[in-house]
TIKOL-657294 format. One record per residue (C-alpha): x, y, z; residue in three letters. Coordinates in nm, 3 decimals, decimal comma, padded with zeros to 5 digits. Layout:
BEGIN
<<X Y Z> ALA>
...
# end
This chain:
BEGIN
<<04,897 -05,915 -01,782> UNK>
<<05,172 -05,935 -01,542> UNK>
<<05,163 -05,865 -01,181> UNK>
<<05,469 -05,639 -01,238> UNK>
<<05,506 -05,400 -01,516> UNK>
<<05,680 -05,455 -01,820> UNK>
<<06,050 -05,358 -01,834> UNK>
<<06,066 -05,217 -02,170> UNK>
<<06,055 -04,856 -02,246> UNK>
<<05,759 -04,678 -02,354> UNK>
<<05,697 -04,419 -02,612> UNK>
<<05,492 -04,068 -02,595> UNK>
<<05,388 -03,894 -02,899> UNK>
<<05,205 -03,535 -02,801> UNK>
<<04,930 -03,391 -03,058> UNK>
<<04,857 -03,063 -02,947> UNK>
<<04,563 -03,001 -03,150> UNK>
<<04,189 -02,982 -03,015> UNK>
<<03,881 -02,821 -03,167> UNK>
<<03,816 -02,602 -02,878> UNK>
<<04,012 -02,550 -02,544> UNK>
<<03,862 -02,663 -02,255> UNK>
<<03,828 -02,409 -01,976> UNK>
<<04,008 -02,628 -01,730> UNK>
<<04,279 -02,756 -01,959> UNK>
<<04,647 -02,654 -01,903> UNK>
<<04,792 -02,860 -02,136> UNK>
<<04,988 -02,787 -02,452> UNK>
<<04,689 -02,751 -02,663> UNK>
<<04,630 -02,529 -02,949> UNK>
<<04,380 -02,484 -03,271> UNK>
<<04,501 -02,539 -03,580> UNK>
<<04,384 -02,589 -03,948> UNK>
<<04,473 -02,898 -04,185> UNK>
<<04,794 -02,749 -04,303> UNK>
<<04,907 -02,656 -03,991> UNK>
<<04,860 -03,023 -03,882> UNK>
<<05,028 -03,141 -04,199> UNK>
<<05,299 -02,925 -04,139> UNK>
<<05,320 -03,085 -03,760> UNK>
<<05,313 -03,393 -03,845> UNK>
<<05,638 -03,387 -04,078> UNK>
<<05,791 -03,212 -03,781> UNK>
<<05,744 -03,501 -03,551> UNK>
<<05,881 -03,750 -03,803> UNK>
<<06,160 -03,551 -03,833> UNK>
<<06,204 -03,516 -03,473> UNK>
<<06,160 -03,939 -03,467> UNK>
<<06,470 -03,943 -03,671> UNK>
<<06,678 -03,681 -03,472> UNK>
<<06,589 -03,892 -03,129> UNK>
<<06,650 -04,227 -03,200> UNK>
<<07,030 -04,141 -03,252> UNK>
<<07,051 -04,038 -02,898> UNK>
<<06,811 -04,298 -02,767> UNK>
<<07,042 -04,574 -02,533> UNK>
<<06,791 -04,794 -02,386> UNK>
<<06,828 -05,146 -02,606> UNK>
<<06,534 -05,271 -02,521> UNK>
<<06,286 -05,216 -02,823> UNK>
<<05,987 -05,012 -02,719> UNK>
<<05,651 -05,210 -02,643> UNK>
<<05,383 -04,948 -02,604> UNK>
<<05,284 -04,603 -02,799> UNK>
<<05,119 -04,373 -02,671> UNK>
<<04,908 -04,083 -02,871> UNK>
<<04,832 -03,848 -02,627> UNK>
<<04,702 -03,486 -02,654> UNK>
<<04,531 -03,233 -02,753> UNK>
<<04,327 -03,469 -02,958> UNK>
<<04,566 -03,695 -03,135> UNK>
<<04,198 -03,834 -03,344> UNK>
<<04,198 -03,470 -03,450> UNK>
<<04,532 -03,601 -03,711> UNK>
<<04,390 -03,809 -03,977> UNK>
<<04,427 -04,173 -04,006> UNK>
<<04,708 -04,140 -04,315> UNK>
<<04,923 -03,869 -04,065> UNK>
<<04,906 -04,122 -03,814> UNK>
<<05,032 -04,431 -03,981> UNK>
<<05,285 -04,129 -04,148> UNK>
<<05,405 -04,102 -03,759> UNK>
<<05,401 -04,466 -03,715> UNK>
<<05,585 -04,563 -03,996> UNK>
<<05,884 -04,325 -03,877> UNK>
<<05,895 -04,476 -03,540> UNK>
<<05,935 -04,804 -03,655> UNK>
<<06,215 -04,712 -03,921> UNK>
<<06,409 -04,524 -03,644> UNK>
<<06,368 -04,686 -03,346> UNK>
<<06,320 -05,060 -03,230> UNK>
<<05,984 -05,220 -03,151> UNK>
<<05,847 -05,509 -03,019> UNK>
<<05,496 -05,544 -03,164> UNK>
<<05,399 -05,248 -02,907> UNK>
<<05,065 -05,182 -02,761> UNK>
<<04,922 -04,853 -02,943> UNK>
<<04,696 -04,614 -02,726> UNK>
<<04,510 -04,335 -02,892> UNK>
<<04,320 -04,033 -02,707> UNK>
<<04,008 -03,988 -02,911> UNK>
<<03,753 -03,706 -02,837> UNK>
<<03,391 -03,844 -02,860> UNK>
<<03,289 -03,630 -03,158> UNK>
<<03,579 -03,801 -03,408> UNK>
<<03,475 -04,145 -03,351> UNK>
<<03,271 -04,328 -03,617> UNK>
<<03,263 -04,617 -03,782> UNK>
<<03,470 -04,560 -04,022> UNK>
<<03,744 -04,373 -03,798> UNK>
<<03,751 -04,695 -03,569> UNK>
<<03,794 -04,933 -03,835> UNK>
<<04,081 -04,721 -03,947> UNK>
<<04,213 -04,690 -03,607> UNK>
<<04,277 -05,079 -03,500> UNK>
<<04,390 -05,086 -03,895> UNK>
<<04,665 -04,905 -03,763> UNK>
<<04,726 -05,160 -03,470> UNK>
<<04,557 -04,924 -03,176> UNK>
<<04,443 -05,165 -02,899> UNK>
<<04,329 -04,890 -02,657> UNK>
<<04,102 -04,596 -02,720> UNK>
<<04,099 -04,365 -02,453> UNK>
<<03,778 -04,175 -02,480> UNK>
<<03,738 -03,804 -02,332> UNK>
<<03,400 -03,822 -02,286> UNK>
<<03,421 -03,610 -01,955> UNK>
<<03,107 -03,633 -01,813> UNK>
<<02,762 -03,754 -01,968> UNK>
<<02,565 -03,498 -01,851> UNK>
<<02,449 -03,200 -02,060> UNK>
<<02,455 -02,962 -01,824> UNK>
<<02,833 -03,085 -01,677> UNK>
<<02,937 -03,081 -02,031> UNK>
<<02,822 -02,742 -02,096> UNK>
<<03,008 -02,584 -01,813> UNK>
<<03,325 -02,756 -01,897> UNK>
<<03,325 -02,645 -02,239> UNK>
<<03,273 -02,982 -02,446> UNK>
<<03,138 -02,999 -02,766> UNK>
<<02,954 -03,313 -02,790> UNK>
<<02,665 -03,413 -02,592> UNK>
<<02,580 -03,704 -02,320> UNK>
<<02,423 -03,850 -02,601> UNK>
<<02,668 -03,847 -02,860> UNK>
<<02,905 -03,924 -02,593> UNK>
<<02,706 -04,254 -02,517> UNK>
<<02,729 -04,352 -02,873> UNK>
<<03,079 -04,312 -02,932> UNK>
<<03,153 -04,525 -02,637> UNK>
<<02,923 -04,808 -02,820> UNK>
<<03,115 -04,730 -03,172> UNK>
<<03,394 -04,815 -02,986> UNK>
<<03,300 -05,114 -02,828> UNK>
<<03,158 -05,266 -03,113> UNK>
<<03,480 -05,222 -03,319> UNK>
<<03,685 -05,467 -03,135> UNK>
<<03,931 -05,247 -02,896> UNK>
<<04,111 -05,482 -02,639> UNK>
<<04,028 -05,183 -02,434> UNK>
<<03,773 -04,907 -02,420> UNK>
<<03,831 -04,644 -02,171> UNK>
<<03,603 -04,366 -02,057> UNK>
<<03,743 -04,049 -01,892> UNK>
<<03,525 -03,857 -01,617> UNK>
<<03,587 -03,521 -01,430> UNK>
<<03,430 -03,502 -01,093> UNK>
<<03,386 -03,223 -00,871> UNK>
<<03,219 -02,940 -01,017> UNK>
<<03,040 -02,682 -00,782> UNK>
<<02,695 -02,814 -00,741> UNK>
<<02,752 -03,140 -00,787> UNK>
<<02,587 -03,397 -00,569> UNK>
<<02,667 -03,750 -00,460> UNK>
<<02,339 -03,847 -00,639> UNK>
<<02,450 -03,651 -00,975> UNK>
<<02,788 -03,839 -00,966> UNK>
<<02,673 -04,191 -00,907> UNK>
<<02,432 -04,180 -01,195> UNK>
<<02,761 -04,064 -01,404> UNK>
<<02,914 -04,365 -01,283> UNK>
<<02,638 -04,569 -01,365> UNK>
<<02,583 -04,473 -01,680> UNK>
<<02,930 -04,541 -01,756> UNK>
<<02,904 -04,886 -01,548> UNK>
<<02,602 -04,958 -01,787> UNK>
<<02,815 -04,934 -02,126> UNK>
<<03,029 -05,133 -02,007> UNK>
<<03,388 -05,013 -02,146> UNK>
<<03,711 -05,203 -02,001> UNK>
<<03,856 -04,932 -01,851> UNK>
<<03,744 -04,609 -01,640> UNK>
<<03,941 -04,280 -01,554> UNK>
<<03,806 -04,034 -01,344> UNK>
<<03,959 -03,723 -01,234> UNK>
<<03,909 -03,445 -01,009> UNK>
<<03,825 -03,152 -01,105> UNK>
<<04,163 -02,896 -01,048> UNK>
<<04,119 -02,525 -01,114> UNK>
<<04,519 -02,410 -01,267> UNK>
<<04,645 -02,084 -01,284> UNK>
<<04,651 -01,978 -01,700> UNK>
<<04,352 -02,161 -01,758> UNK>
<<03,959 -01,966 -01,825> UNK>
<<03,872 -02,108 -01,524> UNK>
<<04,197 -01,999 -01,325> UNK>
<<04,115 -01,623 -01,451> UNK>
<<03,764 -01,683 -01,335> UNK>
<<03,840 -01,797 -00,973> UNK>
<<04,105 -01,518 -00,935> UNK>
<<03,850 -01,293 -01,032> UNK>
<<03,628 -01,492 -00,716> UNK>
<<03,349 -01,634 -01,011> UNK>
<<03,477 -01,977 -00,930> UNK>
<<03,577 -02,190 -00,659> UNK>
<<03,647 -02,591 -00,620> UNK>
<<03,456 -02,801 -00,411> UNK>
<<03,555 -02,785 -00,025> UNK>
<<03,761 -03,064 00,077> UNK>
<<03,510 -03,256 00,232> UNK>
<<03,278 -03,282 -00,006> UNK>
<<03,584 -03,335 -00,272> UNK>
<<03,645 -03,660 -00,032> UNK>
<<03,301 -03,779 -00,052> UNK>
<<03,297 -03,766 -00,425> UNK>
<<03,628 -03,937 -00,397> UNK>
<<03,526 -04,207 -00,165> UNK>
<<03,210 -04,293 -00,353> UNK>
<<03,421 -04,342 -00,668> UNK>
<<03,592 -04,568 -00,535> UNK>
<<03,314 -04,774 -00,370> UNK>
<<03,088 -04,811 -00,627> UNK>
<<03,353 -04,909 -00,922> UNK>
<<03,435 -05,159 -00,654> UNK>
<<03,137 -05,298 -00,571> UNK>
<<03,035 -05,302 -00,997> UNK>
<<03,359 -05,474 -01,120> UNK>
<<03,574 -05,215 -01,171> UNK>
<<03,863 -05,194 -00,865> UNK>
<<04,117 -04,925 -00,853> UNK>
<<04,452 -05,058 -00,961> UNK>
<<04,572 -04,620 -00,931> UNK>
<<04,398 -04,350 -00,735> UNK>
<<04,190 -04,220 -01,059> UNK>
<<04,236 -04,577 -01,260> UNK>
<<03,977 -04,817 -01,254> UNK>
<<03,984 -05,183 -01,493> UNK>
<<03,799 -05,455 -01,523> UNK>
<<04,058 -05,663 -01,520> UNK>
<<04,474 -05,702 -01,496> UNK>
<<04,462 -05,737 -01,840> UNK>
<<04,313 -05,383 -01,875> UNK>
<<04,500 -05,208 -01,675> UNK>
<<04,728 -04,910 -01,865> UNK>
<<05,067 -05,103 -01,986> UNK>
<<05,183 -04,747 -02,090> UNK>
<<05,092 -04,532 -01,812> UNK>
<<05,237 -04,837 -01,555> UNK>
<<05,599 -04,711 -01,637> UNK>
<<05,550 -04,383 -01,536> UNK>
<<05,479 -04,504 -01,207> UNK>
<<05,776 -04,773 -01,151> UNK>
<<06,043 -04,545 -01,323> UNK>
<<06,051 -04,769 -01,613> UNK>
<<06,185 -04,592 -01,923> UNK>
<<06,037 -04,351 -02,156> UNK>
<<06,077 -04,159 -02,471> UNK>
<<05,828 -03,826 -02,514> UNK>
<<05,847 -03,644 -02,880> UNK>
<<05,600 -03,366 -02,904> UNK>
<<05,581 -03,006 -02,802> UNK>
<<05,561 -03,018 -02,361> UNK>
<<05,645 -03,431 -02,387> UNK>
<<05,894 -03,522 -02,145> UNK>
<<06,148 -03,867 -02,165> UNK>
<<06,339 -04,088 -01,835> UNK>
<<06,631 -04,261 -01,881> UNK>
<<06,688 -04,482 -01,592> UNK>
<<06,947 -04,772 -01,528> UNK>
<<07,161 -04,941 -01,264> UNK>
<<07,470 -04,788 -01,429> UNK>
<<07,393 -04,430 -01,428> UNK>
<<07,210 -04,169 -01,259> UNK>
<<06,833 -04,108 -01,366> UNK>
<<06,820 -03,846 -01,652> UNK>
<<06,501 -03,703 -01,702> UNK>
<<06,451 -03,394 -01,975> UNK>
<<06,150 -03,205 -02,144> UNK>
<<06,070 -03,052 -02,487> UNK>
<<05,970 -02,687 -02,535> UNK>
<<05,604 -02,699 -02,438> UNK>
<<05,494 -02,441 -02,699> UNK>
<<05,431 -02,569 -03,039> UNK>
<<05,562 -02,308 -03,282> UNK>
<<05,914 -02,281 -03,052> UNK>
<<05,904 -02,669 -03,103> UNK>
<<05,859 -02,661 -03,459> UNK>
<<06,131 -02,384 -03,471> UNK>
<<06,421 -02,620 -03,345> UNK>
<<06,336 -02,920 -03,491> UNK>
<<06,291 -02,721 -03,863> UNK>
<<06,639 -02,621 -03,795> UNK>
<<06,755 -02,980 -03,755> UNK>
<<06,771 -02,923 -03,342> UNK>
<<06,625 -03,183 -03,021> UNK>
<<06,365 -02,942 -02,930> UNK>
<<06,468 -02,987 -02,576> UNK>
<<06,405 -02,704 -02,280> UNK>
<<06,552 -02,874 -01,994> UNK>
<<06,648 -03,116 -01,817> UNK>
<<06,775 -03,277 -01,430> UNK>
<<07,005 -03,546 -01,300> UNK>
<<06,783 -03,781 -01,073> UNK>
<<07,038 -03,888 -00,752> UNK>
<<06,910 -04,173 -00,533> UNK>
<<06,740 -03,923 -00,306> UNK>
<<06,446 -03,821 -00,571> UNK>
<<06,430 -04,131 -00,713> UNK>
<<06,319 -04,298 -00,384> UNK>
<<06,099 -03,956 -00,307> UNK>
<<05,912 -03,993 -00,668> UNK>
<<05,911 -04,384 -00,615> UNK>
<<05,730 -04,346 -00,292> UNK>
<<05,508 -04,062 -00,394> UNK>
<<05,418 -04,271 -00,732> UNK>
<<05,395 -04,584 -00,557> UNK>
<<05,121 -04,477 -00,261> UNK>
<<04,878 -04,397 -00,551> UNK>
<<04,862 -04,695 -00,664> UNK>
<<04,680 -04,992 -00,501> UNK>
<<04,962 -05,261 -00,542> UNK>
<<05,176 -04,976 -00,310> UNK>
<<05,550 -04,987 -00,272> UNK>
<<05,768 -05,272 -00,265> UNK>
<<05,992 -05,232 00,024> UNK>
<<06,264 -05,444 -00,094> UNK>
<<06,280 -05,297 -00,421> UNK>
<<06,305 -04,983 -00,268> UNK>
<<06,604 -05,041 -00,045> UNK>
<<06,764 -05,230 -00,321> UNK>
<<06,732 -04,940 -00,599> UNK>
<<06,775 -04,664 -00,397> UNK>
<<06,985 -04,759 -00,034> UNK>
<<06,601 -04,620 00,158> UNK>
<<06,482 -04,867 00,438> UNK>
<<06,159 -04,720 00,441> UNK>
<<06,028 -04,896 00,782> UNK>
<<06,403 -04,875 00,901> UNK>
<<06,376 -04,473 00,921> UNK>
<<05,958 -04,404 00,937> UNK>
<<05,889 -04,707 01,165> UNK>
<<05,690 -04,444 01,446> UNK>
<<05,508 -04,326 01,113> UNK>
<<05,424 -04,638 00,966> UNK>
<<05,282 -04,772 01,296> UNK>
<<05,073 -04,450 01,324> UNK>
<<04,939 -04,493 00,992> UNK>
<<04,895 -04,848 01,009> UNK>
<<04,675 -04,799 01,362> UNK>
<<04,492 -04,518 01,132> UNK>
<<04,365 -04,772 00,868> UNK>
<<04,573 -04,542 00,640> UNK>
<<04,819 -04,883 00,530> UNK>
<<04,876 -05,229 00,522> UNK>
<<05,174 -05,366 00,550> UNK>
<<05,175 -05,726 00,329> UNK>
<<05,406 -06,033 00,239> UNK>
<<05,426 -06,051 -00,154> UNK>
<<05,468 -06,408 -00,306> UNK>
<<05,851 -06,355 -00,371> UNK>
<<05,839 -06,333 00,024> UNK>
<<05,906 -05,930 -00,033> UNK>
<<05,752 -05,683 00,161> UNK>
<<05,499 -05,404 00,071> UNK>
<<05,349 -05,102 00,239> UNK>
<<04,977 -05,105 00,053> UNK>
<<04,756 -04,798 00,105> UNK>
<<04,368 -04,872 00,193> UNK>
<<04,128 -04,652 00,006> UNK>
<<04,144 -04,411 00,253> UNK>
<<04,535 -04,374 00,246> UNK>
<<04,478 -04,335 -00,156> UNK>
<<04,297 -04,071 -00,079> UNK>
<<04,581 -03,869 00,095> UNK>
<<04,821 -04,033 -00,061> UNK>
<<05,018 -03,708 -00,192> UNK>
<<05,023 -03,582 00,198> UNK>
<<05,130 -03,885 00,315> UNK>
<<05,433 -03,959 00,104> UNK>
<<05,530 -03,595 00,206> UNK>
<<05,570 -03,705 00,578> UNK>
<<05,806 -03,956 00,536> UNK>
<<06,206 -03,952 00,581> UNK>
<<06,395 -04,021 00,280> UNK>
<<06,726 -03,928 00,460> UNK>
<<07,005 -04,148 00,290> UNK>
<<07,248 -04,343 00,475> UNK>
<<07,578 -04,202 00,541> UNK>
# end
């Protein structure tokens, strides 16, 4: 895979169904029996047809990402129906197809069916290999089932098998987390995503936190687990390429997610999905669908685009996002591209700040292969990337 992400747009398809609602989840998800899933698929197919005439980017999509929720809750025939609609109404270029799945849905037969659909990356919502942690997180599978699911997926021949893990529950020690990472590494997937547990308002964990029954780990303990994650996985052969993402080689980095980090256009369909249209000839525009599945379905059934809101992003907003997203990656910020795209000379406007952060070991300045300049976060910079981004002056010149 080339160092630079593909400039072709990506397609995201949100499937909101889950067999159970995890207490930490703040995504648009719901329980549903088979008839409701069938109805949803019909609506998603209809939205594809509604969205296609308004999508102006002439380049074919080269990634398709089934996210959720739990897309593996849909039968392979239902996934095929959605993909057929996409191929009918949208331009495709041998897209790399991603599918999120829960361990309890992974069987040899299911993997064979997903492979037949063209799925190349299977992302498994393992979250933990510890039965105690899985119970705390409200997951339906056991640690043994998680290990078996990874082994089954790897045997099926996907180009990339990815494991999601969560760290940072109260009482979790460094030794506990290293044991989790050791198990993941021993299974030899090609990709790992390690997310810090965050308590969101409106979730079951959020309610417990509001009543004082649950708290997040102290910041110093979170920082320690973050550092352990990056050091352990780098030593084991899974270097980070983003704050939470680790790959055994560049070819296993997420082709789809990198589009979000680079402001590559993407079309999102399904409840709560977001889209971005961005090119040099017009201001960037982001829009998003109705979050609730009933509201989304009602609009689509009436023949309407289920768009809930939109925003126009000027150079200042785009530059701020590019800085925030870029500082979360190990590649960092291409300073020349930032200036050419958005009119921001980051070094000139922040010379004192950059010098201090370089002295503190948060960043390094590097020359790119093309002679350009890059501001690259170190591991300690990645740990506090969001806070560092807020410190920069992004005032556009008059």
